[in-house]
Structures are given as structure tokens and as C-alpha cells.
N, C-alpha and C positions, 0 to 999 in steps of 0.2 A: 430757783437758779436757772439762768438762761440756757446753760449747756445741758442741764438735765432735761429741760423742756425740748431742746433741739433733738436730743437722743430719743426721747419719747415719740416725737413726731416722725423721726427717721424710722424707728421700729414699726410704728403704725403704718407708715407709707409702704414699707417693705411687705408687711402682712397683707394689706389691702391689694397692693399691686399684684402679688403672686396669686392671691385668690382670684382676682379678675382674669389672670392668664389662664388658670385652670377652667374657670367658667366659660370663658370665650372659646377655648378649644372644644369643650364639651358641647356647647350650644350652637356654635357657628359651623354649619356644614362645610363651608369653603375652607375651613381650617383643619378638616379631617384628612390628615395624611401622615406618613411615617415620621417625618422629621418633627412635626408639631406634637405628636404623641410623646416623643422623647423630650421636647421642650416642656410639656405638661409635667412629666416626671421630674425634670430639672426644677420646675417651679415648686414642686412639693419639697425638694431638698432645700431650696431657698426659703420656703415657708417654715421649715424646721429651724433654720437659722434665725429668722425674724421673730418667731413666736416662742422659742425655747432658749436658744443660745444667747442672743443679744440681750434679752431682759436680765438673765443671770449675770452676764458680763457687765452690764450697765450698773446694776446694784452693787456688785463687788467693787467696781471702779470708783463709784461715788462714796461708798463707805470706807474704802481703803483697806478692806479685809474681806475674807470669805466667811459669811455668817451661817452657812447652811449645813455644815458638817461633811464628813467624808463620803457618805452615800450619794448625796446630791452632787458633790464634786465629781464623783465617778460618772454620774449621769450627764453632767454638764460637759465633761471632757469627751465622753463617748459620742454625744450628739454633735459636738463641735467637729471632731475628726470625721464622723460619718457624713455629715453634710458637705464638708469640703471635699472629701474623697469621692462621694457620689456625684458631686457637681462636675469635677474635672473628668470623671469617667463617662458621664453622660455626654459631655462635649467631645471627648475623644471618640466615643461610639458614633455620634452624629457625623463628625468629620470623616471618619473612616467609612461609615456606611454610605455617605453621599458620594465619595470617590468611587467606591466599588459599584454603586448604582449607576453612576454616569458612565463608567468604563464598561460595565456589562449590563445594560438596561434590560435585556431579554431575560436574564437570570433573576433579577431582583425586582422587576416592576410589579410582580404578582404577590408581593408581601401582604399577608392578611393581618387583621387586627390581632389574631391569636399569636402569630409569629412575632409581631412587634411587642406584644405583652410578654412573651417569653424572654425576649432580649432585654426588656426593661427590668424584669425580675432578676435576670442574670447580673445585670449591672449593679443592682442593689445588693445582691448576695456577695458579689466580689468586694464591694465597698464595706459590707458588714464583716467580711473575713479579715480585711486589713484592720478595721476598727476594733475587732474583738481582742486583738493582741493587747492594746492599751487597757481595755476593760479588765482583762484577766490580770495584767500586771498590777492594776490598781487594787484588785481584790487580794492578790497574793502578798503584796507589799504596798501599804498605803503611802509610803514615801515616794513612790513612783508618780503619784499625782498630787500629793500634799507634802512637799519637802519640809514644811514647818506648820505650826498651828496657824489656822486662819489664812493659809496661803494655798490656793488651788491652781496648780499649773503642772504640766507634764515635766517630769524630772528624770528622764531616762535617755542617756546619750545614744544607746543602741536604737531605740525607737525613733529618735530624732532623725537618724540616717535612714532607717528602714521606711518609716512613715513618709519622709520627704520624697524618697525615690518612688515608692509605690503609689503614693497618693497625689503626687504632683509632677515630678520631673519626667518620669517615664511616660505617663499619659500625655503630658504636655508636648513631648517630642513627637509622639505618634500623631497627636492632633495637628501640630504645626506642619509636619511633613505631608500628611494626607491632605491638609487644606491647600498647601502649595501645589501638590500634584493635581488637585481638583481645579484650581485656577488655571494651571498650565493646560490641562486637558480641555477646559471650556474655551480657552483662547484658540486652541487648535480647531475645535469644532466650529467656533464662530468664524474663523478664517475660511474653513472649508465651506460653510454655508454661504459666505459672501462670494466665494469663487464659483459656486454652483451655477448661478444664472449665466455667467460667461461661457462656462463649459456647455450648458444646455443650448445656448445660442449657436455654438459651433456645431453641435450635434444636429440641431434643427436645420442648419444650413446644408449639412451633408445630405439629409433626407430630401430637402428641396431639390438638390442637384440630381439625386437619383431619380426623383419623380419626373424632373424635366427630361432626363434621358429616356425614360420609359414612355413619356408622352410623345417624344419625337419618334420613338420606335414604333408607336402605333400607326404612324402615317407612312411607314417605309415598306409596307407590304404591297406586293404587286399581284394583280389578278391576271395571271397568264394561263393559257390553256396547258393542260397536262402538267400543272405545277401544284405541288402541295405546300401548305404553309402552316406554321404554328406560332401563335402569339402568346406572350406571357407578360404578366404584370406582377411586380413585387414591390412591397413597401417596407422591406427590412423587418424589424422586430415586430411591427404591428400585425404581421401576418403575411402569408404568401398566397397569391391568387394567380391562377393561370387558366387559360382557356385554349382550346384547340378546335380546329375545324378543318378537316382534311378534305380538299376538293380535288376530285379527279374527274375531269370532264373533257369531252371532245369539242373541238372548236366548231364542228358542224352542228352540234346539238345545243349550244349555248348562245342565246340571243342577247342583244344589248340591254333589253329590259331586265332579263334575269341577272345580268352582271351588275346593273345599277341597284337592283333590289338587294342582292347579296352584299354589295358594298355598304348600303344603308344599315342593314342588319349588323354587319361587322362593326361599324362605327358606334351603333347604339350599345352593343355589348361592351366595347372598349370604354365608352363613357360611363356605363353603369358600374363597371369595375373600378374606374377611377374615382367615382363618388364614394363607393364603399371603402376604397382604400383611404380616401381623405378622412372619412368618419373614423375609421380605425386608427388613423394617425393621430387624430385628436384624442381618442380614447387612451392612447398611449401616453401622451404628453400632458394633458390637462390634469390628471391625478398626480403625475409626477411633480408638476409645478405646485400643486396644492401641498404635497408632502414636503417639498422644499421649503415652502412658507411656514408650515407647521414646525419643521425641524429648526428653522432659524428662530422662530418665536420661542421654542422650548429652550434653546441655548441662551437667548436673552433672559428668559425667566430664571434659569438656573444661575446665571451670572448675577442677577439682582439678589437672589436669595443668598448667594455666596457672600455678597458684600455685607448683608445684614449679619450673617453668621460670623463673618470675619470681625465685625465690630464687637459682637458678643464675646468671641474668643479672646480678642485683644484686650478688652476691658477686664476679663477674668484674669488673664496672665499679669496685667499691670497691677491689679489689686492684690494678688496673692504672692507675687514674686518676692517682695521685700520680707514678708513673714517667713517664707521658706529659706531664703538666704540667711536670715537670722537663725533659723533652726540648725542649718549646717554649721554656722559659726559657733553656736552653743556646743554642738557635738565635737567640733574640732578643738575648741578651747573651753573646757568646762570651768576653768578658774577665772576666765575673763568676765568682766562686769559690763553690763549694758543697762542704761538708765531705764527705769520703769516707764517713763514717759515715751521713749522711743519704742519700747516693746508694745505698749498699748496702742500707739499710732499704727504700727505695722499690723497688729491684730485687727483693729477696727477698719483699717483700709481694706482688709480681706472681706470683712462683713459687708462693706459697701457694695461689693459685686452682687450680693443677693438682693439688693434693692433696685439697682439700675437696669436690670434686664427688662422689666415691664416698661420702663421709660424708653429704652431703645426700641422695643416693639412698637410703642405708640408713635414715636417720631418717624420711623422708617417703614412702617407697614400700615397702610390705610385700612386694610381688612381688620387687623387687630384693633386699631383705633375706633373704627365704627362699632365693632362688637363691644368694646369697653363702654362707649357712650350709651348704647342700647341697654346694657346691663345696669348701668348707673341710673338711667331714667326709668328702669323697671317696665319697659315697653317692648321686651323681647318677644317677638311673634314666633311661635313654633311652626315653621313651614315644613310640612311633611312631603312636599313635592321633591322630586329628585333634583339635586343641585350638584353639578360636577365639582369635584374636589379641586381646590387650588393650592399651590404651594405657598410657602411662607411669604414670598415676595409679591403675592397678588396685590394689585392696587398700590404698590409701593411707588412712590415718585413717578411714576409713569403709568414675590411672591416669592411662602413655602406653600406652585400654582400651575395653572394649565395642567401640565403633566405632573406627576408626583415628584418631591424633591430629589428622589434618587433615580429618575428616569428621564431620558431624552427621546423625543419622537423618532421613530425609525420607520422605514418604508415597508417593514414586514407586516404580514397579516392585515393588509389594508385592501379593502374590496375595490372593485372597479369604479369607473367614473360615476356610476349610478349612486354611489354614496354621497357624492359632492355636487353633481350637476343636475339641475331640475329642468333644463331647457327642453321644451317639447320637441325640438327639431332632432334630438338624438334619442327620443323615446324608443323608436323602433329598433335602432341599433343596440341600445342598452339592454333591451329585453331578450336579445338573441342569446342562445345557450353559451356561445363561446365567450361572452362577456359577463357571464354570471359566475365564472370561476374565481376562486380566491387565490391571490398571488402570495406565495410564501417564500421565505429565504431558504 
């Protein structure tokens, strides 16, 4: 039968696809980050659907009855609810975690693998807690899962409402709201990053104006007898430099040659200070421009990753919403009749979401796609050299990358220009003690 063959291929594709996702995240260093670890756990839940839930459902659907008895019915129902609940809770955690990470990057950017592992375990425990209710109900009274002989389906109106709220509607609201807040926050950051160059140009203009005024001031000193003078040079935030040379001399003891010599020495000192001030001015602004570029790239990276996650979230909601609407309908109207065909379509539409995630990653993420190809060709090279972690949107149409999916580059804890500039002309200035300090917020 063609439909049975189609379902078999569909189940096989879901199993292979989710196994590839797990292997890709394990083997590809560029995919090692917080969000992708949650995606790997999500792939495990989808794998549970593909290898356990869908085969049982397909057999019962083609036979027209449940042939495996009450024990396997309880296992089937438990795995079904567990996989769906854990999937939506994983997505809720990913969405909420990304929002908090982008909003407070300094607090969340240091998440270790152990911390991520604890969060994943907590998600699974919460899903198991919700699922255990139907398991216990099936043990206490078999009619809660088998309302008739050879019929395996949940038959408890209270659990319809409780399970739908805890396993779908409440996590979905949290996921959608946090995702919307993330998109809004990234747009604000993108606008701020776009406006930064204009603001920096105005700041640089003010510094040039101050420098011109001080340059003019260096030529306004007069060398007159019995006159003391003090010169100063300031370049704003880059540092403050001043020099003084008090001259008290008698007109009878000062010759024209000595006046000329002192004038040359004064100009040399002023020129030397101007050069140092210029180098310091560059030290101030070159790293800042570098940080602006990194911040703009990080925002673009997170926006790309959010688009991919948005597609995953949207697909999940579209696939499972009809089924949970039907659940609420059953709870509100126990005597109402719904055709078995419609119920099966809604159920299998939900199962589709467990198969399409690997397809979404392949289409929109070139890092995942490349990892899948290398695994299928069995030519994966284990490179033990350090590779910087990328976010999911890495190499996507243009990353879960660059920075971690829950962090945006900030100007804090960034060392001086020596980190970024290798120009020999600044080597002396860069090695001076005042430029080896670390800037902290």
C-alpha cells in the first residue's frame, strides 16, 4: 500500500534526520553552544516520536485497532505525551534563555556545559512530571487510556484540560512573548549599532576642534623679560598632558642666541607632546571602532539565528495547534462526535513537527548542512585544534555564532589596542604601562 510506504519513509526520515542533528552538534565544534545543546536535547525528543510513537500509531492506524494490549498502550500514551511536552518546553526554554541572554549578556555569557546540562535535565524532569499523571491514571483505571477493547487513546476530560494547558498553551505563550521581546530588543540594538558611527564622527569632530585650539595655543606664548609662562596640552579622554617651564630672567643677562635656543626647545617639547597626544587619541578610538563593528556583527548574527528559531517555533505551533484545540473541544463537549479521520489528521500533523526540524536546519544553516554531508560521507575529520564556537546562524544565508546565541558583544573587559592592531608604528606606545591596563565597566 502506497500510504503505508509513505509513512514508513516518513518515520525513517525523521529518525535519520534527528540522529544527524545529534551527531552534528556532538562532532562539529562550531555548533558547540548553549542553544544548540538544547536543540540536541530537542532532537532526542523528536527521535522518541520517530522511533517509538509513530511506529505504534502507524500500525494501529492501518490495522484499525490497537493490538498490543493495555501495558503497551500505557507506554505508547506516556511516550506520546512526554515527547510533545518536552518539545514545547525545550522551545520555551530556548526562547526565554535567548531573551535573557541578549538582555543581560554579562550575567549569562559564562554558562558552562554543566549549567546547560542541569537546565536540560530540569526540562525533562518537568515534562516527566506532567506526563506521569496520565501514566498513573492509566494504571489506576485502564479506561483512562483504553475506553474500549482494542482502542488506545486518552479518555480523561480533566487531563485534556490540564495536559493541554501545561504541555502546550502556557509554554507556547511564554515562548511567543519572549521571542517577540527578543526580536524587539535586537531591533533596538541594531538601530543603536547603526547610529553609532554618526555619533562617533561627531565626537571625533569635537576632539579635532579641541586639538586645533591647543595647537593654536602653543604659538601664543611670548618670551618677554621678567615673564613667567605655563603651557598645557590636553586631549580629553585619551589622557592629560601638561608641561611647565618657568623663566625668570633679567634682560641684561639674556642674549638673542639664548632666546632663540629656548624658543626651539619649547617648540620641540610642544611637538613631542602633540605626537604623543595623537597616538593616544588613536589608542582611544581604534579599539572603540573595532568594538562597534563587533557589536554590529553580533547583533546581525543574533537576528539571523532568531529567524531560524522563529521558523522552528512557528512550524511547531502550526503543527500541534489543531490537535490541542481538538483536546479542549473534547473536554468541553464529551458527548460530541469527531470523525476518526479528522482526529488522525490532527495527530499526525503534530508528528510532522518532529521530522521537519532537521530539514529547517539544512535549508537555513550552512554549518549544519556541511556537518550533515560530512557525516553521511563518513569523512568527518576530528580536528582537535581550538575552533571558536559559532551560533546557530553561522554560515546561514550570508548562525547559532560568532558570540554565543545568548550573548551580544559588549565593550567591557576588552583590552587596549594591542589586542587588535599590529602596526609597528604604534609598538612603542602600545607597550607603555598606561596602555596595558584593562578597561572594565
